[in-house]
Steps between C-alpha positions, in 0.01 A plus 500: 500500500477239222685580175277577207542400140301550187544136403589191703583182310502154656728255317846537343460290188508654152149641523554655839828652388335616174218678686752661738697633200194617310358678805832666581528610137158659530624711792345306788662395826534123514572225754550139401481227764664164420510209742828331391691645209435660161392240244483225761196322355369450146717787370810282552342175381357589158603376153717816466317607184401847381268391220179575321345166579484325162285220638242745637385551141335158526276648771431808287667728761596751231504802727728324750743399225497850347568661839771245584681552171493874552640459852767263372610758245513768771698288743754421233561875477497601868665187645763397242722344766214295644275405204650331197344393173534129426417277200230243576457183297183301440568151358231316308480118479228271359347470846502875571134613535568856387576458130725734296203695362369561848844605631557734210160658551565543875843650443362733234229620742763532775703724266196712409406550866859614550450756221727305266809634667830339420511308829172325413606353166524122458631251245517134417851361543669324219556126544875543488482716815326237714827339610598813689199496732664375820432133433131530410377164367493515121348156433156564345548876544286674240558871567651745751366857539705774662347806664622735774406570861706611796660364816580661832630426846173554687668572836735758355218666309283525815789643699575756229139617498500526877826694499355734245200560729733565797702745287173692448432516875309179570576337837552129557440306818663154457479267674173628639176305545158639420266435791167670429335804347175689535351685205265799540364771274780728614797261461679192626671408826759225465676303772820309428790350690846638429802346678271338763338834571135563411452820309212691341465740212218664312450534127260651251494166316629146534607238245496127572775368271576187705464257207418149626457652847244760380204313646676480837555874496137563404386294801677747731335809349190660657243517352567176317553559124283314253671175425589374153492125446851404397721193483867484587671311220849365548753534225816297549833548323820303470849630432664219301865447431658642188469827307276599213694692238238577233205643683173373651260218412122497507407134537156332482468231767405178314273372781272805549594757230605763755792729430832460681805725454867409502702815551862601548579571869864588569715191438200275501141481366162583662212261435141581590230524584221293646144595612389320815226623735647583838318508831771543758671806658664703221838502677513114487460458127758263350534292182329162513675180389237442236556852363874440472433171319257677267753770408789257456282286270454808280873569498583137421244496216634808318866496607590134549874568516488771769587438861206429729683609815303756701713779649215687669124476552250774586126567482295820496131562532270670248173655615238403242120534484330200660356267235445140418744306288871557441679825568673514160209658315397751765523873452812678625307823539590709812211573737500822696205498746442823696312577820308796346495550123413869525764585760733204557711471811611139442606314187603136505706349220398150402700329228719683256798430283864594555497661152204726585603622842552861389165521315324348802668751731388793286143369502506479883630855538241628250224333705602709803497835315161600642607410856857634523590869528619678185874461442735599223673199337875486555590221252355253249529123537507473121831686478678431831799276437521184716849386588625174652593537868 
């Protein structure tokens, strides 16, 4: 007889792990199926930031920024060994398109959306402090603004969330490959391959949290879910030689006015990211030579004395709404299509931010309340401590 679970999750990235934890907290039995390893895809290839999304204010995504700042504050409390507050610096030069008045207005709004908490304050650095900014070019420098956001190790955070879920009774099959599923009014039947053996289980509900592979999972579900037009957008990063000792840098690319971050990463620095439409298999994504040249040009422009030697390269894939034009200005809103709005059996997660994984997971579990049997919660994701493995 096939094993039965209240919730089966496909995909072991941060959103899959988050849903597994939230569902287990709510008292439900959970199985997560992951093809390779936890955080094998985008959740190991992000910019490693837990942030409110300062630049999203330009797209008027106020609710997303507000939610992200609230989640950042929460993660700083429940994951102190994994999420760390960092100073971020925005330099302004004559060619910078975002002028000081605009930056001050944006940072003021950022602080207000963060409820004016201490971690959301900002200030303009004094000229005498510019020399301590890790070699930032000071010729023609007009102003530097400092605000705060947070950094994490995305792999360790995802593993910690998954371990929390397991500690609450969730089961993990990894490596195990999802094969197909059928969805009916009474539940779901899922087939997967575990250690070369094909297995089946049933579930009250199913969550497709496969990230860039979500469309491939949807294609193997009967009846076929409604498709959402999305683009896979490649974001490449470089680990460049040499440490950063005084925080992070929010840099405007001179050629196209995008934002690029230079961040501390162990004994070196992390530089990223790009936004390039990607059409190939998700598992084959890799930085392009032109992306590396683009990022190194930014580094050379702002930090002419720093080493250009690349220690490591990696690329991840964002799932963004399909649209014309560049990806930089597109919404980062998470889409959660369901098979049946009144009594959902299937939810697919399209998009999403590392910062908002917990809020997204709570939304998914709430969507299933009318479908799942009544259970007494056993824990709360807002208070469970997350510890490094």
